[in-house]
C-alpha positions as CSV (number, residue, x, y, z in Angstrom):
1,P,-11.5,12.8,-4.0
2,V,-9.6,15.1,-1.6
3,V,-5.8,14.7,-1.7
4,A,-4.1,15.1,1.7
5,S,-1.4,17.7,1.8
6,R,-0.2,16.8,5.3
7,Q,-0.6,13.8,7.5
8,S,0.7,12.5,10.8
9,A,2.5,9.4,9.3
10,R,6.1,10.3,8.8
11,N,7.5,7.1,7.4
12,R,6.5,7.1,3.7
13,L,8.1,4.6,1.5
14,T,7.7,4.8,-2.2
15,G,8.0,1.6,-4.2
16,L,6.5,-0.9,-6.6
17,V,3.8,-3.4,-5.8
18,T,5.4,-6.9,-6.4
19,R,2.6,-9.2,-5.4
20,V,-1.1,-9.1,-4.5
21,V,-2.9,-12.1,-3.1
22,R,-6.7,-11.7,-2.9
23,D,-9.4,-13.8,-1.3
24,T,-13.1,-13.0,-1.0
25,V,-12.6,-10.5,1.8
26,M,-8.9,-9.6,2.3
27,A,-5.8,-8.8,0.2
28,Q,-2.1,-9.2,1.0
29,V,-0.1,-6.6,-0.8
30,E,3.7,-6.8,-1.1
31,M,5.9,-3.9,-2.1
32,Q,9.6,-3.4,-2.8
33,C,10.6,0.0,-1.4
34,G,14.3,0.4,-2.1
35,P,16.0,-2.4,-0.1
36,H,12.8,-2.9,2.0
37,R,10.0,-5.4,1.5
38,V,6.8,-4.1,2.9
39,V,3.6,-6.2,3.4
40,S,0.2,-4.8,4.0
41,L,-3.1,-6.6,4.8
42,M,-6.2,-4.7,3.7
43,S,-9.7,-5.3,2.5
44,R,-10.0,-6.7,-1.0
45,E,-12.3,-3.8,-1.7
46,A,-9.5,-1.3,-0.8
47,A,-7.0,-3.2,-3.0
48,D,-9.4,-3.2,-5.9
49,D,-10.3,0.4,-5.5
50,L,-6.6,1.4,-5.5
51,G,-6.0,-0.7,-8.6
52,L,-3.1,-2.5,-6.8
53,E,-1.4,-5.0,-9.1
54,P,2.3,-6.0,-9.6
55,G,4.2,-3.1,-11.2
56,V,2.0,-0.3,-9.8
57,L,3.9,2.6,-8.1
58,A,2.5,3.2,-4.6
59,V,3.4,4.7,-1.3
60,A,3.5,2.7,2.0
61,A,2.7,5.1,4.9
62,V,3.9,3.4,8.1
63,K,2.7,4.5,11.5
64,S,3.0,2.3,14.5
65,T,2.0,-1.2,13.5
66,N,-0.2,-0.2,10.6
67,V,0.8,0.1,7.0
68,I,-1.3,2.4,4.9
69,V,-0.9,2.1,1.1
70,E,-1.5,5.1,-1.2
71,V,-1.1,5.7,-4.9
72,P,0.0,9.0,-6.3
């Protein structure tokens, strides 16, 4: 996979995944980024592909009303 060296999203919050709730299609991912709780809704496939589980270090890239979660 290609790793982006630059992107337009400026608000990147590094934190730990604290909760992942999956159903057959979607996943709700909660992260603790310093004092901030960030919640992202994504496809279950994306959450599975990223290996998102409690305790995983990830980055929430926030742009407008969308939260994009990345792992290092």
